[in-house]
C-alpha positions, 0 to 999 in steps of 0.5 A, a space after each residue: 263630369 256632368 254639368 250639375 257636378 261642374 256647377 256644384 264644384 264652382 259654387 262650392 269653391 265660391 262659397 268656400 272662399 266667401 266662407 273663409 272671409 266671413 270666418 275672418 270677420 267673425 274672429 274679429 267680431 269675437 275679439 272685439 266683443 271680448 274686449 268690450 266685455 272686458 271694458 264693460 267689467 273693468 272701466 266703463 268710462 273708457 267708452 264714449 259718453 254717448 254710450 255711457 249716458 244711454 246704458 247702465 253698466 249692467 246693460 253694456 255687459 249684456 250687450 257685450 256678453 250677448 255679442 261675444 256668445 253670438 259671435 262665438 257660436 256663429 264662428 263655430 257654425 261657419 267653421 263647419 260650413 266652410 269645412 263642408 264647402 271645402 270638402 265638397 269642392 275638393 272631392 268628387 263624391 258629395 255624400 261622404 262620411 266627412 260631410 255627414 259629420 260636418 252637418 251633424 257638427 253644424 246641428 249640434 253647434 246650433 243646439 249649444 247655441 240655443 243652450 248658450 242663449 238660454 244661459 246668457 239670458 238668464 245670467 243677464 236677467 239675474 244681474 238686472 231684470 229687464 225685458 229680454 228679447 231673444 227668446 224667439 232666437 232660441 227656438 229658431 236655432 233649435 228648429 234649424 238644428 233639427 232641419 240640419 240634422 235631418 239633412 245630415 241623415 239624408 247625406 248619410 243615406 246617400 253615403 251608404 248608397 254611394 258605398 254600396 255602388 262603389 262596392 258593386 262596381 
């Protein structure tokens, strides 16, 4: 095994462990955000006075809904990232269809994230017209999705070359 392959195995193994920890934390974030959203819809008085004095009910709902949407999207993206690192660590070949599919899933999830941000922003603006500050995030997610999709095409080309090389041998 070459030095680069050995380093890739070690780093992807480490990244796989770190991504599992992040996945667990994101699951907790989704659960907490969902609970906060329910609290803001059912009874805002459950929250501490410091929070309820500073925010209107609609603003608290916006924050909880936005936190839930962002956490859920981050969880989905991290799931595919973790799967990618695990597959790279567990295989001798990096350029595989499985890794191409993981990268495409990441790109698609980022596009979905941008759409979700637009919808959440629209819903919350209808509920309580206030300044919306996440427009730049939507463009960033779309740009990142495009870049990850291009990388998936590079991986797909690498998988085709790998397959041709394997068939030649």
